[in-house]
C-alpha positions as CSV (number, residue, x, y, z in Angstrom):
1,M,154.3,206.4,198.3
2,P,150.9,205.3,197.0
3,E,149.3,207.5,194.3
4,E,145.6,208.5,194.5
5,V,144.1,209.8,191.3
6,L,141.9,212.8,192.2
7,F,140.9,213.7,188.6
8,Q,141.5,212.2,185.2
9,S,140.3,213.1,181.7
10,E,141.7,211.8,178.5
11,G,140.3,212.1,174.9
12,F,141.1,213.3,171.4
13,Q,141.3,217.1,171.2
14,S,142.4,219.4,168.4
15,R,145.8,221.1,168.8
16,E,143.9,224.4,169.2
17,E,141.7,223.0,172.0
18,I,144.8,221.7,173.9
19,A,146.5,225.1,173.5
20,S,143.4,226.8,175.0
21,Y,143.5,224.5,178.0
22,L,147.2,225.1,178.5
23,R,146.7,228.9,178.2
24,R,144.0,228.8,180.9
25,V,146.3,226.9,183.2
26,A,149.1,229.4,182.4
27,D,146.8,232.4,183.2
28,K,145.8,230.8,186.5
29,L,149.4,230.3,187.4
30,D,150.3,233.9,186.5
31,A,147.4,235.2,188.6
32,G,148.3,233.0,191.6
33,G,144.8,231.5,191.6
34,D,143.2,228.2,192.1
35,I,143.0,225.7,189.2
36,T,139.7,223.9,188.9
37,L,139.5,220.8,186.6
38,T,136.0,219.6,185.6
39,A,134.8,216.8,183.3
40,G,131.2,215.6,183.6
41,E,130.5,215.1,187.2
42,Q,134.2,215.0,188.2
43,S,135.7,218.2,189.6
44,V,138.7,219.1,191.7
45,T,140.2,222.5,192.7
46,M,143.9,222.8,193.5
47,T,146.0,225.7,194.6
48,P,149.6,225.4,193.4
49,S,152.3,226.7,195.7
50,A,154.2,229.8,194.9
51,Q,157.2,227.7,193.6
52,P,156.1,224.2,192.5
53,T,158.3,221.7,190.8
54,F,157.8,221.7,187.0
55,E,158.7,218.6,185.0
56,V,158.7,218.2,181.3
57,K,159.1,214.8,179.7
58,A,159.2,213.7,176.1
59,E,158.7,209.9,175.7
60,R,158.4,207.2,173.1
61,E,156.5,204.1,174.0
62,G,156.4,200.9,172.0
63,P,158.6,198.4,170.3
64,T,162.0,199.5,169.3
65,D,161.7,198.2,165.7
66,S,158.4,199.7,164.7
67,P,156.3,202.9,165.2
68,G,155.2,203.5,168.8
69,E,153.4,206.3,170.6
70,L,155.0,209.7,171.3
71,S,154.1,212.0,174.1
72,I,155.0,215.3,175.8
73,E,154.1,215.4,179.5
74,F,153.9,218.5,181.7
75,E,153.7,218.0,185.4
76,I,153.4,220.7,188.1
77,E,154.0,219.2,191.6
78,W,154.0,220.6,195.1
79,A,153.7,219.4,198.7
80,E,150.3,219.5,200.3
81,D,151.8,221.2,203.3
82,G,153.4,223.9,201.2
83,E,156.9,222.8,202.1
84,A,159.5,223.2,199.3
85,G,160.8,220.0,197.8
86,N,164.2,219.0,196.4
87,A,163.9,219.2,192.7
88,E,166.9,218.4,190.5
89,S,167.7,220.9,187.8
90,G,169.1,219.7,184.5
91,G,169.8,223.2,183.3
92,G,167.5,225.9,182.0
93,L,164.4,224.6,180.2
94,E,163.8,226.0,176.7
95,I,160.7,225.4,174.6
96,E,160.7,226.6,171.1
């Protein structure tokens, strides 16, 4: 299935700024509200379903014999038509 990027923003941020963005998303999810992303002239508003799929991924990219780039990725995904998907569960997620 082809992917269409509706919004993208990437840049260096402090850990505190990133935490603030994540808190705002968490607050919107708690409240059941829309999430609006804005950067410059780009803007998109999305309404996550009541039970979206949540994916957390830790990755290392780069050569195996030298330092690479590490990342933690969080993805919230749902069907546009609101239908529930088939997500695999690898056990209960814990973040410490």
